[in-house]
C-alpha positions in Angstrom: 0.0 0.0 0.0 1.0 3.6 -0.4 -0.2 6.7 1.4 0.6 10.1 -0.1 1.8 12.9 2.2 -0.2 15.6 0.4 -4.0 15.7 0.2 -5.3 17.0 -3.2 -8.6 16.7 -5.1 -6.8 15.3 -8.1 -5.3 12.0 -7.0 -6.0 9.2 -4.5 -4.6 9.5 -1.0 -4.1 5.8 -0.6 -3.6 2.9 -2.9 -3.8 -0.7 -1.7 -2.3 -3.4 -4.0 -1.1 -2.6 -7.5 -2.1 -2.9 -11.2 -5.3 -4.7 -11.8 -5.5 -5.8 -8.2 -5.5 -2.4 -6.6 -8.0 -0.3 -4.7 -7.6 3.5 -4.8 -9.1 5.5 -2.0 -9.9 9.3 -2.3 -11.7 11.6 0.1 -13.8 14.0 -1.9 -14.5 17.7 -1.6 -11.4 18.3 0.4 -9.0 21.1 1.1 -5.4 20.7 -0.1 -3.3 19.8 2.9 0.2 18.6 3.7 0.2 15.6 6.1 2.2 15.7 9.4 3.7 12.3 10.2 3.9 11.2 13.8 5.1 7.6 14.4 2.5 5.4 12.6 0.0 8.2 11.8 -0.3 11.0 9.3 -2.7 13.8 10.0 -4.2 16.3 7.5 -5.4 19.4 9.3 -8.5 21.0 7.8 -8.8 18.3 5.2 -12.5 19.5 5.1 -13.6 22.8 6.6 -13.6 22.2 10.4 -12.7 18.5 10.1 -9.2 16.9 10.2 -8.3 13.5 8.6 -5.9 11.1 10.3 -4.7 7.9 8.8 -3.1 5.4 11.2 -1.2 2.3 10.3 -2.1 -0.4 12.7 -1.0 -4.0 12.6 -4.2 -5.3 11.0 -5.9 -2.3 9.5 -5.3 1.1 8.0 -7.5 3.2 10.3 -9.0 6.5 9.4 -10.4 9.1 11.9 -12.2 12.3 11.0 -12.0 14.7 13.9 -15.1 16.9 13.9 -14.8 20.6 14.9 -17.4 23.3 15.4 -19.4 23.9 12.2 -18.1 20.6 10.6 -19.6 19.2 7.4 -22.6 16.9 7.8 -21.7 14.7 4.8 -18.4 13.0 3.9 -17.8 11.5 0.5 -15.1 9.0 -0.7 -14.3 7.7 -4.1 -13.1 4.1 -4.6 -11.5 3.0 -7.8 -11.1 -0.8 -8.1 -10.8 -3.6 -10.5 -12.5 -6.2 -8.4 -16.3 -5.4 -8.7 -17.6 -4.3 -5.3 -21.1 -5.7 -4.9 -24.1 -3.8 -3.5 -23.3 -5.4 -0.2 -19.8 -3.7 -0.4 -18.1 -7.1 -0.7 -15.0 -7.3 -2.9 -14.1 -10.9 -3.4 -12.9 -11.8 0.1 -13.2 -8.3 1.5 -16.0 -6.3 3.0 -16.2 -2.5 3.5 -17.7 -2.1 6.9 -20.1 0.7 7.7 -18.7 3.9 9.3 -19.5 4.9 12.9 -19.5 8.1 15.0 -17.9 7.9 18.5 -16.8 10.0 21.4 -15.0 7.3 23.4 -15.2 6.7 26.4 -18.1 9.1 27.0 -20.8 7.4 24.8 -21.7 4.3 22.8 -20.8 4.6 19.1 -23.5 5.6 16.6 -23.5 3.2 13.6 -24.1 4.8 10.2 -24.5 3.4 6.7 -22.7 4.1 3.4 -24.8 5.4 0.5 -23.3 3.9 -2.7 -23.5 5.5 -6.1 -21.4 5.5 -9.3 -19.7 8.3 -11.2 -17.9 7.4 -14.5 -17.3 3.8 -13.4 -16.0 4.8 -10.0 -17.7 4.0 -6.7 -18.8 6.9 -4.6 -19.5 6.1 -0.9 -21.1 8.9 1.2 -22.1 9.0 4.8 -24.3 11.7 6.4 -24.2 12.5 10.1 -27.4 12.6 12.1 -28.8 16.0 12.8 -27.0 17.9 15.5 -23.6 19.3 16.4 -21.0 16.5 16.7 -18.1 18.8 17.7 -15.5 16.8 19.5 -16.7 13.5 18.1 -14.8 11.3 15.6 -16.2 9.8 12.4 -14.5 6.5 11.7 -14.8 5.6 7.9 -12.0 3.0 8.1 -11.8 1.1 4.9 -11.5 -2.3 6.5 -10.7 -5.5 4.8 -12.7 -8.3 6.5 -13.6 -11.8 5.4 -16.5 -11.5 2.9 -19.1 -13.4 5.0 -18.4 -11.1 8.0 -17.8 -14.0 10.4 -14.0 -13.8 10.6 -12.0 -10.6 11.3 -8.3 -10.0 11.6 -6.4 -10.8 14.7 -6.1 -8.1 17.3 -2.3 -8.0 17.5 -0.9 -4.7 18.9 -3.8 -2.7 17.5 -2.5 0.7 18.5 0.9 0.6 16.8 3.0 -1.5 14.6 6.3 0.2 15.5 8.7 -2.4 16.9 5.8 -4.8 17.0 6.4 -7.7 14.6 8.6 -8.5 11.6 5.5 -9.9 9.8 2.7 -8.1 8.0 -0.3 -10.0 9.3 -3.1 -8.1 7.7 -6.5 -9.8 7.7 -5.8 -13.5 7.8 -7.3 -16.6 9.5 -6.2 -20.1 10.3 -7.9 -22.7 8.1 -6.1 -25.7 9.7 -2.8 -26.9 11.1 -0.1 -24.5 9.8 -2.4 -23.3 6.9 -3.4 -19.7 6.5 -5.9 -18.0 4.2 -4.8 -14.5 3.2 -7.3 -11.7 2.4 -4.8 -9.2 0.9 -3.4 -9.5 -2.5 -0.3 -7.6 -3.8 
């Protein structure tokens, strides 16, 4: 995967895989921003008016957080370019794009939201709208998570907060299918 250090409206911020087996991820309607790297995170201040985007490399996922400030947008839109045919259920072969959620941990329970899926020139557009109200101080989590297609198996929770000095193996979304046999869900 690759994450760019500059947020623009003209190119994807993140690419997973390569060639015909790639998924390109682009936040839409954004402000140009230079990312600031801190350990395993890159943060784009004011990626949208009154909302910051943070991308965090964890051991099993590439997590995204949108930090909501006063007068934040109520809708966030993402473009997905892929060559693997995402179904209406947001399943790509052995992957599933999970629905986003809104949280203010540890103060409240998360509020689960749903993607609205449309198409524009062959590209998938995923949008999520926040419930009515002021969500200042809350975080929208639109993490593009690879999960087993049937939703019953998820990646192992191995050092979820950081990968720095963690392991010498990339163990991204896999499961045991028998003695010393593993099924991988990421293709490069």
